[in-house]
C-alpha positions in Angstrom: 11.1 -9.6 -26.9 8.0 -7.6 -27.7 4.4 -8.1 -26.6 3.6 -9.2 -30.2 5.7 -12.3 -29.7 3.9 -13.5 -26.5 0.7 -14.7 -28.3 -1.8 -12.2 -27.0 -4.9 -11.3 -28.9 -5.0 -8.2 -31.1 -7.4 -6.4 -28.7 -5.0 -6.9 -25.8 -2.0 -5.8 -27.9 -3.9 -2.7 -28.9 -4.6 -1.9 -25.2 -1.0 -2.4 -24.3 0.1 -0.1 -27.1 -2.5 2.5 -26.1 -0.9 2.5 -22.6 2.5 3.2 -24.2 4.2 -0.1 -23.5 6.3 -2.0 -26.0 8.6 -4.3 -24.1 7.5 -6.9 -21.5 9.3 -7.0 -18.1 11.1 -10.3 -17.2 8.2 -11.6 -15.1 5.7 -10.8 -17.9 8.0 -12.5 -20.5 8.0 -15.7 -18.4 4.5 -15.7 -16.9 2.4 -14.8 -19.9 3.4 -17.8 -22.1 3.1 -20.2 -19.1 -0.4 -18.9 -18.3 -1.5 -19.0 -21.9 -0.3 -22.6 -22.0 -2.7 -23.5 -19.2 0.0 -24.1 -16.6 -0.4 -23.3 -12.9 2.3 -20.8 -11.9 4.3 -20.2 -8.7 6.0 -16.8 -9.1 8.5 -15.1 -6.8 8.2 -11.5 -7.9 8.3 -8.3 -5.8 6.5 -5.1 -6.3 7.5 -3.0 -9.3 8.3 -6.0 -11.5 5.1 -5.7 -13.6 3.6 -8.9 -12.2 0.0 -7.7 -12.2 0.1 -7.3 -16.0 1.8 -10.6 -16.0 -1.3 -12.4 -14.9 -4.0 -9.8 -16.0 -3.1 -10.0 -19.7 -3.1 -13.8 -20.2 -6.2 -14.1 -17.9 -8.1 -11.7 -20.2 -6.9 -13.6 -23.2 -8.1 -16.9 -21.9 -11.5 -15.5 -20.8 -12.0 -13.6 -24.1 -13.7 -16.4 -26.1 -16.8 -16.6 -23.8 -16.7 -13.0 -22.4 -20.1 -11.7 -21.4 -21.9 -14.9 -22.3 -22.5 -16.2 -18.8 -23.5 -14.5 -15.5 -21.3 -16.5 -13.2 -17.9 -15.5 -12.0 -15.2 -17.1 -14.1 -12.0 -15.6 -12.6 -11.1 -14.7 -9.0 -8.2 -12.5 -8.0 -7.6 -12.5 -4.2 -5.5 -9.8 -2.7 -4.7 -8.6 0.8 -5.5 -4.8 0.7 -8.2 -2.5 -0.6 -5.6 -0.4 -2.5 -4.1 -3.4 -4.2 -7.5 -4.7 -5.1 -8.5 -1.3 -6.6 -5.2 -1.2 -8.5 -5.7 -4.7 -10.0 -9.2 -3.9 -11.0 -7.8 -0.7 -12.8 -5.4 -2.9 -14.7 -8.2 -5.3 -15.7 -10.2 -2.2 -17.0 -7.2 -0.8 -18.8 -6.1 -3.9 -20.6 -9.6 -5.2 -21.2 -11.0 -2.0 -22.6 -11.4 -3.5 -26.1 -13.0 -6.7 -24.9 -16.6 -7.4 -23.7 -15.2 -8.5 -20.3 -17.2 -7.6 -17.2 -15.3 -7.1 -14.0 -15.8 -5.6 -10.5 -13.8 -5.2 -7.3 -15.1 -5.9 -3.8 -13.5 -4.9 -0.5 -14.5 -3.7 3.0 -14.8 -0.1 4.2 -17.4 0.8 1.7 -21.1 -0.1 1.2 -21.8 -3.7 0.2 -25.1 -3.1 -1.7 -23.5 -1.6 -4.8 -21.1 -4.5 -4.9 -24.1 -6.9 -4.6 -25.9 -5.2 -7.5 -22.8 -5.5 -9.8 -22.5 -9.2 -9.0 -26.2 -9.8 -9.6 -25.8 -8.3 -13.1 -23.0 -10.8 -13.8 -19.2 -10.5 -13.9 -16.4 -12.5 -15.6 -13.6 -11.3 -13.3 -13.9 -10.6 -9.6 -11.1 -8.9 -7.7 -11.6 -9.2 -3.9 -10.1 -9.0 -0.5 -10.8 -12.1 1.7 -13.1 -10.5 4.4 -15.6 -8.8 2.1 -15.6 -11.8 -0.3 -16.6 -14.2 2.6 -19.3 -11.7 3.7 -20.8 -11.8 0.2 -20.5 -15.6 0.1 -22.2 -16.0 3.5 -25.1 -13.8 2.2 -25.5 -16.0 -0.9 -24.4 -13.1 -3.2 -21.2 -14.6 -4.6 -20.9 -18.1 -6.1 -17.4 -19.4 -6.8 -18.4 -22.9 -8.0 -17.7 -22.1 -11.7 -14.3 -20.4 -11.3 -11.9 -21.3 -14.1 -9.0 -19.1 -13.1 -7.8 -18.3 -9.6 -5.0 -15.8 -8.7 -3.6 -15.4 -5.1 -1.6 -12.2 -5.2 0.9 -11.0 -2.5 0.5 -14.4 -0.7 3.3 -13.5 1.8 1.4 -10.4 2.9 -1.8 -12.4 3.1 -0.2 -14.6 5.7 1.4 -11.7 7.5 -2.1 -10.1 7.9 -3.6 -13.4 9.3 -5.7 -14.3 6.2 -4.6 -18.0 6.1 -7.9 -19.3 7.5 -10.0 -17.1 5.1 -7.9 -18.3 2.2 -8.5 -22.0 3.1 -12.2 -21.3 3.4 -12.3 -19.8 -0.1 -10.2 -22.5 -1.6 -12.7 -25.1 -0.4 -15.4 -23.3 -2.4 -13.6 -23.4 -5.7 -14.1 -26.2 -8.3 -11.3 -28.8 -8.5 -10.7 -28.1 -12.2 -9.2 -24.6 -12.6 -6.0 -22.8 -13.3 -4.1 -21.4 -10.4 -1.5 -18.7 -10.0 0.3 -17.7 -6.8 2.5 -14.6 -6.5 4.7 -13.9 -3.5 7.7 -11.6 -2.8 9.1 -14.2 -0.3 8.8 -17.9 0.1 8.5 -19.0 3.7 7.7 -22.6 4.7 4.1 -21.4 5.2 3.9 -20.1 1.7 5.4 -23.4 0.3 2.9 -25.4 2.3 0.0 -23.3 1.0 1.2 -23.5 -2.6 1.6 -27.3 -2.5 -2.0 -27.6 -1.3 -3.6 -26.1 -4.5 -1.0 -25.7 -7.3 -0.6 -28.6 -9.7 2.9 -29.2 -11.3 3.4 -25.4 -11.4 5.7 -23.5 -13.6 8.2 -21.8 -11.3 9.2 -18.2 -12.0 11.6 -16.2 -9.9 12.3 -12.6 -10.7 14.7 -10.5 -8.6 13.3 -11.5 -5.2 14.8 -9.4 -2.3 16.8 -7.2 -4.7 16.4 -3.5 -5.0 16.0 -1.9 -8.4 19.1 -0.5 -10.2 17.0 2.5 -11.0 16.7 3.5 -7.3 19.5 5.5 -5.6 19.6 4.6 -2.0 21.1 6.6 0.9 21.0 6.6 4.7 21.0 9.8 6.8 22.3 9.0 10.3 20.4 11.4 12.6 19.2 11.6 16.2 15.6 10.4 16.6 14.6 13.8 18.0 15.8 15.6 14.8 14.1 13.3 12.2 11.1 15.5 11.7 13.2 18.7 11.3 15.5 17.0 8.8 12.6 15.6 6.8 11.0 19.1 6.5 14.4 20.5 5.5 14.9 18.0 2.8 11.4 18.4 1.4 11.4 22.2 1.5 15.0 23.0 0.4 14.9 20.2 -2.2 11.6 21.5 -3.5 10.2 18.0 -3.5 6.7 18.0 -4.9 5.8 14.4 -4.4 7.2 12.3 -1.5 6.0 9.0 -0.1 7.1 8.7 3.6 6.9 5.4 5.6 6.3 5.1 9.3 6.0 2.0 11.4 2.7 2.8 13.1 -0.7 4.4 12.3 -0.3 6.7 15.3 3.2 7.7 14.0 1.7 8.4 10.6 -1.0 10.7 12.0 1.5 12.5 14.2 4.0 13.1 11.5 1.3 14.3 9.1 0.2 17.0 11.6 3.8 18.0 12.2 4.5 18.4 8.5 1.3 20.5 8.1 2.5 22.7 10.9 5.7 23.2 8.9 3.7 24.4 6.0 4.0 21.2 4.0 0.8 19.7 2.6 0.5 16.1 3.9 -2.0 13.3 4.3 -1.9 10.0 6.1 -3.0 6.6 4.8 -3.3 3.6 7.0 -5.7 0.9 8.1 -7.7 3.0 10.6 -8.6 5.5 7.9 -12.0 5.0 6.1 -11.8 3.9 2.5 -13.2 7.3 1.5 -10.4 9.1 3.3 -7.7 6.8 1.9 -9.0 7.2 -1.6 -9.2 11.0 -1.2 -5.6 11.1 0.2 -4.3 9.0 -2.7 -6.1 11.0 -5.3 -4.8 14.3 -3.9 -1.3 12.9 -3.8 -1.5 11.8 -7.5 -3.0 15.1 -8.5 -0.3 17.1 -6.7 -2.5 18.9 -4.2 -1.0 16.7 -1.4 2.7 17.0 -1.4 3.6 14.3 1.1 1.8 11.0 1.6 2.6 9.4 5.0 1.8 5.7 5.0 2.2 2.4 6.9 3.4 -0.7 5.1 0.1 -2.5 4.7 -1.7 0.6 3.5 1.0 1.2 0.8 0.7 -2.2 -0.8 -0.5 -1.8 -4.3 0.1 2.0 -4.6 1.1 2.7 -8.2 2.2 6.3 -8.7 3.7 7.2 -12.0 7.2 8.6 -11.8 7.2 8.9 -8.0 10.6 10.5 -7.4 11.2 10.2 -3.7 10.5 7.6 -1.0 11.6 8.2 2.6 11.9 5.7 5.4 11.1 7.9 8.4 11.4 4.7 10.4 13.0 1.5 9.2 10.7 -1.5 9.0 11.1 -4.5 11.4 11.0 -6.9 8.5 13.9 -6.4 6.0 11.8 -7.5 3.0 9.4 -4.6 3.7 12.3 -2.2 2.9 12.5 -3.7 -0.6 8.7 -3.2 -1.0 8.8 0.3 0.2 11.6 1.6 -2.0 10.1 -0.3 -4.9 7.4 2.4 -5.1 9.9 4.6 -6.9 12.2 3.8 -9.9 9.3 2.0 -11.7 8.8 1.5 -15.4 12.2 2.6 -16.4 12.1 5.8 -14.3 14.8 6.7 -11.8 14.1 7.4 -8.1 15.6 8.2 -4.8 15.1 6.2 -1.5 16.2 7.9 1.7 16.3 6.4 5.2 16.5 8.5 8.3 18.3 6.2 10.7 18.8 6.7 14.4 21.3 4.6 16.5 18.5 2.4 17.9 17.7 1.3 14.4 21.3 0.1 13.6 20.4 -3.6 13.8 17.4 -3.1 11.5 19.8 -1.4 9.0 22.2 -4.3 9.2 19.4 -6.8 8.5 18.4 -4.8 5.4 21.9 -4.6 4.1 22.4 -8.3 4.6 19.2 -9.0 2.6 20.0 -6.8 -0.3 23.7 -7.8 -0.2 25.2 -4.4 -0.2 26.0 -1.5 2.1 23.9 1.6 1.7 25.9 4.9 1.5 25.8 7.0 4.7 25.7 10.7 4.4 25.4 13.4 7.1 23.6 16.7 6.7 25.2 19.7 8.3 23.5 20.6 11.5 21.9 17.2 11.8 24.9 15.1 12.7 24.0 12.1 14.9 25.3 12.2 18.5 26.1 8.5 18.2 27.5 7.4 14.9 26.5 4.3 13.0 29.5 2.0 13.1 30.4 2.1 9.4 29.7 5.8 8.8 32.3 6.9 6.3 34.7 9.6 7.4 33.8 12.4 5.1 32.8 16.0 5.1 29.2 16.6 6.2 26.9 17.6 3.4 24.9 20.8 3.4 21.2 20.6 2.8 21.4 23.0 -0.2 18.7 24.1 -2.6 18.5 20.6 -4.0 18.4 18.8 -0.7 19.0 15.1 -1.2 19.7 15.5 -4.9 23.1 16.9 -4.2 23.9 14.8 -1.3 26.2 12.3 -3.0 28.8 14.7 -4.3 32.0 14.0 -2.6 30.9 10.5 -1.7 32.9 8.3 -3.9 31.0 5.1 -3.0 27.7 6.6 -3.9 29.0 8.1 -7.2 30.5 4.7 -8.2 27.2 3.2 -7.4 25.4 5.6 -9.6 27.8 4.9 -12.5 27.2 1.2 -12.1 23.5 1.8 -12.1 23.7 3.7 -15.3 25.7 0.9 -17.0 23.2 -1.8 -15.9 20.2 0.2 -17.1 21.6 0.6 -20.6 23.1 4.0 -20.3 19.8 5.7 -19.7 18.1 4.5 -22.9 15.0 2.7 -21.6 12.1 1.4 -23.4 8.7 1.7 -21.8 7.6 -1.4 -19.9 4.1 -2.5 -18.8 3.6 -2.0 -15.2 1.3 -4.3 -13.3 1.0 -2.0 -10.3 
């Protein structure tokens, strides 16, 4: 299927073409016709599936007819983090560039007065995080009474971050007659209860929930906790990795690792909730531009990061929630590109690793690096020769590992032998 077959306006098709995309992803192929039909949608789609374009494109199409003719807010996209809000707003700007659509984004951590000024001038689409939106509503600066289109994105993360009460407050302010979309990577009982409260006979879409992309090569490096930092520096330096996203569990851990990498001569920056929005934006811009080689992030701060052709993701520490592993490694291997996801796993994280492997329904290959062999072995570590770091670091790590090479071959077959057409990325 092509975008031309989905029923989008010529202006939107031109914007999609300008962005270099020709083929919709599965979530776009299913969601766009449903939204254009006026249906409510309940979608199970994880990061990297193109879901943001899946609702942004049809939303713009439906709002196009009356674009710019009223001052009130006609569409609200509610999302959990500043980075994701900014990313969605960027998608609205990209795909709506040939339309007279007015949009803005509001979130905390920055001055509220410029946001108030934009709302006063009138917007068709408002992208917001819950806290700042309620601040604006309480000040009488945002009116949701004429909303035609409501999107709740990353609903599972919303609940994880404790936004359920804010969401309910916002829902009470919306008109009864409107179109609703809910996107979530997982469907807990709380998500189902929330969805049943405001979705009406929704079209249900499920795309590869809790599955890792076939474009991403995964590997586990068993290592003592005390050697993780040295191993990470070795992989980055000897592999000559120029762009690496590294995940830690805590903000303090992100700060500490950033300083350690800097002391090893590796340019790094941390991004987490305690950083100001200015600092987070600067760190991300430096990472995208290449002046920052390593971006060290916590899970919440990394939601919504969209970095073209990001080649390497490293789990410096495994997440406590297995689904977060899927989100983390989904930052690479996007839009038809290949990527590598590496996890530095110490013996105390073995239970977390087992939970991840149960979730994704496969064992992740274990490879040792010479000089960094773990004192205590993970129970299913294959008996094979340790791998040297080498000039290419992790890129050469799978040679001699038959399970990993077989996995790579199967990935190539599933992805069409490497001939990939561009796909629109929502995030």
